[in-house]
C-alpha positions as CSV (number, residue, x, y, z in Angstrom):
1,M,54.9,-46.6,33.3
2,K,53.5,-49.7,31.9
3,K,54.0,-50.9,35.2
4,G,50.4,-50.6,37.2
5,F,49.0,-48.6,34.3
6,L,46.0,-50.8,33.8
7,F,44.6,-49.9,37.3
8,V,44.9,-46.7,36.2
9,L,43.4,-46.5,33.5
10,A,40.1,-48.6,35.9
11,I,40.4,-45.7,38.0
12,L,40.1,-42.8,35.1
13,A,37.4,-44.9,34.0
14,A,35.5,-45.6,36.8
15,G,34.5,-42.2,38.7
16,T,32.0,-43.2,41.4
17,A,29.1,-41.2,42.5
18,Q,31.1,-41.5,46.1
19,Q,34.5,-40.3,44.7
20,A,32.1,-37.3,43.2
21,L,30.9,-36.6,46.3
22,A,34.3,-36.7,48.4
23,Q,35.8,-33.8,45.8
24,T,33.0,-31.5,47.8
25,K,34.8,-31.9,50.8
26,K,38.5,-30.6,50.4
27,V,40.9,-31.7,53.4
28,V,42.0,-27.9,55.5
29,A,45.4,-28.4,54.5
30,D,46.2,-28.2,50.8
31,K,49.2,-27.7,48.2
32,I,49.6,-28.8,44.1
33,I,51.4,-32.1,44.1
34,G,51.2,-32.0,40.3
35,K,50.6,-30.4,37.3
36,V,50.1,-30.8,33.1
37,G,49.8,-27.6,31.3
38,D,47.7,-25.2,33.5
39,R,45.9,-28.3,35.0
40,I,46.7,-28.7,38.6
41,I,46.4,-31.5,41.0
42,L,46.0,-30.9,44.6
43,Q,47.4,-32.9,47.3
44,S,43.4,-33.2,49.1
45,D,42.2,-34.9,45.1
46,I,44.3,-37.7,46.1
47,A,43.9,-38.0,49.9
48,N,40.1,-37.6,49.1
49,A,40.4,-40.6,46.7
50,V,42.0,-42.7,49.1
51,E,39.8,-42.2,51.8
52,D,37.4,-43.1,49.1
53,I,38.2,-46.6,48.4
54,R,38.8,-47.4,52.3
55,R,35.2,-45.9,52.8
56,Q,33.1,-48.0,50.4
57,G,35.4,-51.4,51.5
58,G,37.8,-51.1,48.9
59,E,40.9,-53.1,48.6
60,V,43.8,-49.7,48.6
61,P,46.6,-50.5,46.3
62,P,50.5,-50.4,47.1
63,N,51.6,-47.3,47.1
64,P,47.9,-45.7,46.4
65,D,49.4,-41.8,46.3
66,C,52.1,-42.7,43.2
67,I,49.3,-44.5,41.7
68,L,46.2,-42.1,42.2
69,L,48.5,-39.1,41.3
70,E,49.2,-40.9,38.0
71,A,45.9,-41.6,37.6
72,E,45.3,-37.3,37.5
73,L,48.3,-37.1,35.7
74,V,46.9,-39.2,32.8
75,K,43.7,-37.6,32.9
76,K,44.8,-34.0,32.3
77,A,47.3,-34.9,29.9
78,L,44.1,-36.8,28.1
79,V,41.6,-33.8,28.7
80,L,45.0,-31.4,27.1
81,Q,44.9,-33.4,23.5
82,A,41.3,-33.7,23.5
83,E,41.0,-30.0,23.4
84,K,44.2,-29.8,21.5
85,D,42.7,-32.5,18.8
86,S,38.8,-30.5,19.1
87,V,37.1,-33.0,20.6
88,T,34.5,-31.9,23.0
89,V,31.2,-33.1,25.3
90,D,28.4,-31.6,24.9
91,D,27.0,-29.4,27.9
92,A,23.7,-31.5,27.5
93,E,25.4,-34.7,28.0
94,V,27.7,-33.4,31.2
95,E,24.5,-32.2,33.0
96,S,22.6,-35.2,32.3
97,L,25.6,-36.9,33.8
98,I,25.6,-34.9,37.0
99,E,21.5,-35.3,37.1
100,N,21.7,-39.1,36.6
101,Q,24.5,-38.4,40.3
102,I,22.7,-36.5,41.8
103,R,19.8,-38.4,41.6
104,G,22.0,-41.7,43.0
105,F,22.7,-39.6,45.7
106,I,19.7,-38.8,46.8
107,Q,18.1,-42.0,46.5
108,A,21.1,-43.6,48.5
109,Y,20.9,-41.1,51.3
110,G,16.8,-40.7,51.4
111,G,16.2,-37.6,50.2
112,R,17.4,-34.4,49.1
113,E,17.6,-32.5,52.5
114,A,19.8,-35.9,53.5
115,L,22.0,-35.4,50.9
116,E,22.6,-31.7,51.4
117,E,23.6,-32.1,55.1
118,I,25.5,-35.0,54.4
119,A,27.8,-33.0,51.8
120,G,27.8,-29.5,53.4
121,R,26.5,-28.0,50.1
122,T,23.2,-27.4,48.7
123,I,22.2,-29.0,45.3
124,Y,22.5,-26.7,43.3
125,Q,26.5,-26.2,45.2
126,I,26.9,-29.3,44.5
127,K,26.3,-28.9,40.5
128,E,28.8,-26.8,40.1
129,D,31.1,-28.6,42.0
130,F,31.0,-31.4,40.2
131,R,30.9,-29.6,36.6
132,K,34.3,-29.6,36.0
133,P,35.8,-32.9,36.9
134,F,32.2,-34.6,35.3
135,K,33.5,-33.0,32.1
136,E,36.9,-33.7,32.7
137,K,36.2,-37.2,32.9
138,E,34.2,-37.2,30.2
139,L,36.0,-35.6,27.5
140,A,39.5,-37.9,29.3
141,N,36.9,-40.7,28.3
142,K,36.6,-39.5,25.0
143,M,40.0,-39.0,23.9
144,R,41.3,-42.3,25.1
145,S,38.6,-43.8,23.1
146,K,39.8,-41.9,19.8
147,I,43.3,-43.4,20.2
148,L,42.2,-46.7,21.0
149,E,38.9,-46.9,18.3
150,T,40.8,-48.8,15.5
151,V,42.8,-51.7,17.8
152,R,41.6,-55.0,17.0
153,I,43.1,-58.9,18.1
154,T,43.5,-61.2,16.1
155,P,43.5,-65.0,16.5
156,N,47.1,-65.5,16.4
157,E,47.1,-62.5,18.6
158,V,45.0,-64.6,21.2
159,K,47.0,-67.5,20.8
160,D,50.3,-65.9,21.5
161,Y,49.4,-64.3,24.6
162,F,48.0,-67.2,26.2
163,E,50.7,-69.2,25.3
164,S,52.7,-66.6,27.2
165,I,50.8,-66.9,30.2
166,P,52.8,-69.8,32.8
167,K,50.8,-72.8,32.8
168,D,50.6,-72.7,36.8
169,S,49.2,-69.2,36.5
170,L,46.2,-70.2,34.8
171,P,43.0,-69.6,35.8
172,Y,40.6,-72.4,37.2
173,Y,36.8,-71.9,36.3
174,E,33.7,-73.0,38.4
175,S,31.4,-74.4,36.7
176,E,28.9,-72.0,34.6
177,L,25.7,-72.5,32.9
178,E,23.5,-70.9,30.4
179,V,20.2,-70.8,32.4
180,G,17.0,-69.6,30.4
181,K,12.8,-69.3,32.0
182,I,9.6,-69.2,31.6
183,V,7.3,-67.6,33.9
184,I,3.6,-66.7,34.0
185,F,2.1,-64.9,36.7
186,P,-1.8,-65.5,36.7
187,K,-3.9,-62.1,37.5
188,P,-6.0,-62.7,40.1
189,S,-9.9,-62.7,40.1
190,R,-11.8,-59.1,40.1
191,D,-13.2,-59.7,42.9
192,I,-10.1,-61.0,45.2
193,E,-8.6,-57.5,43.7
194,S,-11.6,-55.5,44.9
195,Y,-11.5,-56.7,47.9
196,T,-8.2,-55.8,48.4
197,A,-8.9,-52.1,46.8
198,K,-11.2,-52.0,49.6
199,Q,-8.7,-52.6,52.3
200,L,-6.0,-50.2,51.0
201,N,-9.0,-47.9,51.1
202,D,-9.9,-48.3,54.4
203,I,-6.2,-47.9,55.5
204,K,-6.3,-44.3,53.6
205,K,-9.2,-43.3,55.3
206,Q,-7.5,-44.1,59.0
207,I,-4.7,-42.0,57.8
208,E,-6.6,-39.4,56.6
209,S,-8.8,-39.4,59.7
210,G,-5.4,-38.3,61.6
211,S,-5.8,-41.5,63.4
212,R,-3.3,-43.5,62.4
213,R,0.4,-42.3,60.3
214,F,1.3,-43.5,57.0
215,D,4.1,-44.8,57.8
216,Q,3.0,-47.0,60.4
217,M,0.4,-48.5,58.0
218,A,3.2,-49.1,55.6
219,K,4.9,-51.0,58.7
220,L,1.8,-52.7,59.6
221,Y,0.5,-53.6,56.1
222,S,3.0,-53.2,53.2
223,E,4.1,-55.8,51.1
224,D,7.0,-54.4,49.6
225,P,10.2,-55.6,51.4
226,G,12.0,-52.9,49.7
227,S,10.7,-50.0,51.9
228,K,8.1,-51.8,54.9
229,D,11.0,-51.6,57.6
230,N,11.5,-47.9,56.6
231,G,7.5,-47.0,56.5
232,G,6.9,-47.5,52.6
233,Q,9.3,-44.7,51.8
234,Y,11.4,-43.9,48.2
235,A,13.3,-41.1,47.0
236,L,12.2,-40.5,43.0
237,N,12.8,-38.4,40.1
238,K,10.8,-37.6,37.1
239,A,13.9,-39.0,34.7
240,D,13.9,-42.4,36.3
241,K,11.2,-43.7,34.0
242,G,13.4,-47.0,33.7
243,M,13.6,-47.8,37.3
244,W,10.3,-47.4,38.4
245,D,6.8,-49.1,37.1
246,P,5.5,-45.6,35.3
247,V,1.8,-46.1,37.0
248,F,3.5,-45.5,40.0
249,L,6.1,-42.8,38.9
250,S,3.2,-41.0,37.6
251,T,0.4,-41.1,40.0
252,A,3.4,-40.2,42.4
253,F,4.6,-36.6,41.1
254,K,0.9,-35.7,40.2
255,L,0.1,-35.9,44.2
256,K,0.6,-32.7,46.2
257,E,2.7,-32.3,49.3
258,G,0.7,-34.8,52.0
259,Q,-1.8,-36.0,49.6
260,I,-2.7,-39.7,49.1
261,S,-3.5,-41.2,46.1
262,N,-6.4,-43.2,45.2
263,V,-5.7,-46.9,45.1
264,V,-3.5,-47.6,42.0
265,K,-2.5,-50.6,40.0
266,S,1.3,-51.1,38.8
267,K,2.7,-54.6,38.1
268,F,3.7,-55.5,41.3
269,G,0.2,-55.0,42.6
270,L,-2.1,-52.3,44.5
271,H,-0.8,-49.4,46.1
272,I,-2.0,-46.3,47.9
273,I,0.9,-43.3,47.9
274,Q,1.6,-40.2,49.6
275,C,3.6,-37.4,48.4
276,V,5.9,-36.5,51.6
277,S,8.0,-33.8,49.9
278,R,8.5,-32.3,46.5
279,N,11.0,-30.2,45.1
280,G,10.8,-29.7,41.0
281,D,12.0,-33.5,39.9
282,D,12.7,-34.7,43.2
283,A,10.1,-36.1,45.7
284,V,10.2,-38.4,48.7
285,V,7.2,-40.8,49.0
286,R,5.8,-42.9,51.2
287,H,3.5,-45.9,49.5
288,I,1.7,-49.3,50.8
289,L,1.5,-52.4,48.6
290,M,-0.9,-54.9,48.6
291,I,-0.9,-58.2,46.3
292,P,-4.1,-59.5,45.6
293,P,-3.5,-63.3,46.2
294,V,-4.2,-65.7,43.0
295,T,-6.4,-69.0,43.9
296,E,-5.1,-72.2,43.0
297,D,-7.0,-72.6,40.0
298,E,-6.3,-70.0,38.4
299,L,-2.2,-71.7,39.1
300,N,-2.6,-74.6,37.6
301,E,-4.5,-72.9,34.4
302,A,-0.8,-71.3,33.8
303,K,0.3,-74.8,35.0
304,G,-1.3,-76.1,31.7
305,R,-0.2,-73.4,30.0
306,L,3.1,-73.8,30.4
307,D,3.1,-77.9,30.1
308,S,2.0,-77.3,26.3
309,A,4.7,-74.9,25.7
310,R,6.9,-77.5,27.2
311,S,5.5,-80.2,25.0
312,M,6.4,-77.5,22.0
313,L,10.1,-77.0,22.9
314,I,10.3,-80.9,23.5
315,A,8.9,-81.4,20.0
316,G,10.9,-78.9,18.1
317,T,7.9,-77.0,16.6
318,L,8.5,-74.1,19.2
319,T,11.7,-72.0,19.7
320,F,12.7,-71.0,23.1
321,G,12.5,-67.8,22.4
322,E,9.2,-67.9,20.3
323,A,7.9,-69.3,24.1
324,V,9.3,-66.3,25.9
325,N,7.2,-64.5,23.7
326,K,4.0,-65.8,23.3
327,Y,3.8,-67.2,26.9
328,S,6.0,-65.2,29.5
329,N,4.0,-62.4,31.3
330,D,7.0,-61.2,33.1
331,E,8.5,-58.2,31.7
332,D,12.1,-58.4,33.0
333,N,12.2,-61.9,32.0
334,K,10.9,-60.7,28.2
335,F,13.8,-58.3,28.5
336,T,16.6,-60.5,28.5
337,G,14.8,-62.8,26.3
338,G,14.3,-65.5,28.5
339,W,17.6,-65.6,30.0
340,E,19.8,-65.4,33.4
341,M,21.7,-62.8,33.5
342,S,25.5,-62.4,35.4
343,R,26.7,-59.6,36.3
344,E,28.6,-59.1,33.7
345,Q,25.5,-58.6,31.5
346,T,26.4,-62.2,29.8
347,S,24.1,-65.4,29.8
348,M,27.0,-67.1,31.7
349,V,26.4,-67.5,34.8
350,T,27.5,-69.2,37.8
351,I,24.9,-71.3,40.2
352,D,25.9,-68.4,43.3
353,Q,24.2,-65.7,40.5
354,L,21.0,-67.6,40.0
355,D,17.7,-66.8,42.2
356,K,18.7,-70.1,45.2
357,T,15.2,-71.3,44.4
358,M,16.0,-72.3,40.8
359,I,18.8,-74.4,42.1
360,P,16.4,-77.6,42.9
361,L,15.2,-77.5,39.5
362,L,18.6,-78.2,37.6
363,K,20.0,-80.2,39.7
364,N,18.6,-83.4,38.0
365,L,18.3,-80.9,34.3
366,K,21.3,-82.2,31.1
367,P,22.3,-79.5,28.9
368,G,19.1,-79.3,26.4
369,Q,16.3,-80.4,29.0
370,Y,13.4,-78.1,30.6
371,S,12.3,-78.7,34.3
372,Q,8.6,-79.8,35.1
373,P,6.3,-76.4,35.8
374,E,6.3,-74.8,39.4
375,V,4.8,-72.4,41.0
376,F,6.7,-70.4,43.2
377,T,7.0,-66.8,45.0
378,T,8.9,-63.7,44.3
379,E,10.8,-62.0,46.8
380,Q,8.0,-59.6,47.3
381,G,5.5,-62.3,47.9
382,K,4.4,-62.7,44.5
383,K,2.9,-66.6,43.5
384,G,3.9,-67.6,39.4
385,V,4.0,-70.6,37.4
386,R,7.6,-71.2,35.5
387,F,9.7,-73.5,34.3
388,I,13.5,-73.9,33.5
389,Y,15.6,-74.4,30.4
390,L,19.3,-75.8,31.0
391,R,20.9,-74.6,27.7
392,T,24.8,-75.2,28.5
393,R,26.6,-76.2,31.5
394,T,30.5,-76.3,31.6
395,E,32.6,-78.6,33.6
396,P,35.3,-77.0,36.6
397,H,38.4,-76.9,34.9
398,R,42.0,-74.5,33.8
399,E,41.4,-71.7,31.5
400,N,42.1,-73.5,27.9
401,L,41.8,-71.6,24.6
402,K,38.8,-73.9,23.4
403,D,36.4,-73.4,26.4
404,D,37.5,-69.9,27.3
405,Y,38.3,-67.9,23.6
406,N,36.4,-65.2,24.4
407,K,37.5,-64.2,27.9
408,I,41.4,-64.8,27.1
409,A,40.5,-62.3,23.7
410,A,38.9,-59.9,25.9
411,R,42.1,-59.6,28.4
412,A,44.6,-59.9,25.0
413,L,42.6,-56.4,23.6
414,E,42.6,-55.4,27.0
415,E,46.7,-55.3,27.7
416,K,47.4,-54.3,24.0
417,K,44.9,-51.2,24.4
418,Q,47.3,-50.3,27.5
419,N,50.4,-50.8,25.8
420,I,49.4,-48.9,22.8
421,L,48.2,-46.0,26.0
422,S,51.6,-46.2,27.6
423,N,53.3,-46.6,24.2
424,W,51.1,-43.1,23.6
425,F,51.7,-41.6,26.8
426,A,55.5,-42.1,26.7
427,D,55.8,-40.4,23.1
428,K,53.2,-37.5,24.4
429,I,54.4,-36.7,28.0
430,S,57.6,-34.6,27.1
431,T,55.4,-32.4,24.7
432,Y,53.4,-31.2,28.0
433,Y,54.8,-29.3,30.6
434,I,54.8,-31.2,33.8
435,Y,55.7,-31.2,37.4
436,V,55.6,-33.3,39.7
437,D,56.3,-32.5,43.5
438,P,59.4,-34.2,43.8
439,K,58.2,-36.3,47.1
440,F,57.3,-38.6,44.8
441,G,60.7,-39.6,43.6
442,S,60.6,-43.0,44.9
443,C,57.4,-43.7,42.7
444,D,58.6,-46.2,40.0
445,S,55.4,-45.7,38.1
446,L,55.7,-42.1,37.9
447,K,59.4,-42.1,36.4
448,P,58.6,-40.4,33.3
449,W,56.6,-37.9,34.8
450,L,59.1,-37.2,37.0
451,D,61.7,-36.8,34.8
452,A,59.5,-35.0,32.5
453,S,59.1,-32.5,35.4
454,A,63.0,-32.4,36.3
455,S,63.7,-30.8,33.0
456,R,60.8,-28.8,32.8
457,N,62.0,-27.0,35.6
458,K,66.1,-27.2,35.7
């Protein structure tokens, strides 16, 4: 069972939205190929999962039917044990997870109607289809967490794990950096903001008169690259407060279908918003964004403020965290404490994970140094001023305990958990009623399950 078991656990933990959606469409020919207690596994469950990996461009593992069936058997066993141990999942928690998935689908497919057409089901039916598998997945994850809640790793175990790796198998790491930045977006003058608002009001009048369509004007005038080519359209949900500017979201949900808002101001600039359709907490809207330009004087003033901040940092009279809080007015920048974050949400990043416009600033910096303040433009066309702080830079190297202890410890801990779970299942399998279709007899990873199935069904 240990071979490939980590991949099985990864599949169990993932549960992507696309995999969930695939379950709404079963293949025509179906049969029971596995059973744990009273929980059945259908051929279509495995076929859909394999097809979903392919559809997303993922790498299909060798013998995918074997590995995916094992993942389902593992999940069913964890669910049964969770019920025995009185581990529960709150219905409201499951409902929230389902709602988040549905909102993700609506956003991905461009609206409620598009989702229903792709799924061949109504939103209500999709939610009903999701309820049982979502609850099972959460129960399985909670049971797994319960089994592993006391597992820890010691420095000696990390050392032993590292020394067990063949030296020619140790990974090679490219250079990694810890990079911070302090950003100021100058506020445009009232006159320029008023002029931009007048432009938007003129566009609104043309649309309301019927001489122009909103989507046409969005393609011509909107400065939002994320929606410009799509006529300014977005799918929204009231609960997505973390994803949208609060003023934008609030204004969108006050509109009636077809209605266009007055000019509103968000952190991105000025907008007019049109409600295309509304269904409860879901809405499809269009918007036109215009960013009031800032003058050279305003940019130079911001540059002067950052020059002062940089001088105090170099003198040691101000810490980087204090400087971020005092000077930066970029909300995203403040949220991370000024640090650039990797895909794994750590402060160590590789060059390819940085904004390309930052790379020239880092070229001549040594660890502990600050770049000169510079004017830059965001992808949305907004002008600001920033400077960069390079805290650390690692050299390209072969993995070692000194430089990479945390990464090695994380892998060692995961392997320890894998072994504990594998042993736990080896002890528990015989206590469940198990059935595995004999056609999977060639699957080495399923041997304990096949043995249990054979002994139960003699």
